[in-house]
C-alpha positions in Angstrom: 54.0 84.4 0.6 53.1 88.0 -0.4 56.8 88.6 -1.3 56.8 85.6 -3.7 53.5 86.7 -5.3 54.8 90.2 -5.7 58.0 88.9 -7.4 55.9 86.6 -9.6 53.6 89.5 -10.7 56.6 91.6 -11.5 58.2 89.0 -13.6 54.9 88.3 -15.3 54.4 91.9 -16.2 58.0 92.2 -17.4 57.6 89.1 -19.6 54.2 90.2 -21.0 55.8 93.5 -22.0 58.4 91.8 -24.2 57.9 91.0 -27.9 56.7 87.5 -28.7 60.1 86.4 -30.0 61.8 87.6 -26.9 59.1 85.9 -24.7 59.8 82.6 -26.5 63.5 83.0 -26.1 63.1 83.5 -22.3 60.3 80.9 -21.7 61.5 78.0 -23.9 64.7 77.1 -22.0 62.7 77.0 -18.8 60.0 74.8 -20.4 62.6 72.5 -21.9 64.3 72.0 -18.5 61.0 71.3 -16.7 60.0 68.8 -19.5 63.4 67.1 -19.3 63.3 66.7 -15.5 59.7 65.5 -15.6 60.6 62.9 -18.3 63.5 61.7 -16.2 61.5 61.4 -13.1 58.6 59.5 -14.9 61.1 57.2 -16.6 62.7 56.4 -13.2 59.4 55.8 -11.5 58.0 53.7 -14.2 61.2 51.7 -14.5 61.1 50.9 -10.8 57.4 50.0 -11.1 58.1 47.6 -14.0 61.0 46.1 -12.1 58.8 45.5 -9.0 56.1 43.9 -11.2 58.7 41.6 -12.8 60.1 40.6 -9.4 56.6 39.9 -8.1 55.7 37.9 -11.2 58.9 35.8 -10.9 58.3 35.3 -7.2 54.9 33.7 -8.0 56.6 31.3 -10.3 54.7 32.4 -13.4 56.8 32.5 -16.5 57.1 35.7 -18.5 
């Protein structure tokens, strides 16, 4: 764990030493990938949840 924390601190110091524009150029691709993956995971989970609710509603015999 100490090795990871030392690596993280080194990257943080390197990044904070860059100019703002360079920081944005380095950080934004990472943020966009994380946001895209999160959106896909949430879409999949919610889609499955909706499908389960529809299946349960039709199993009860209620229209809708």
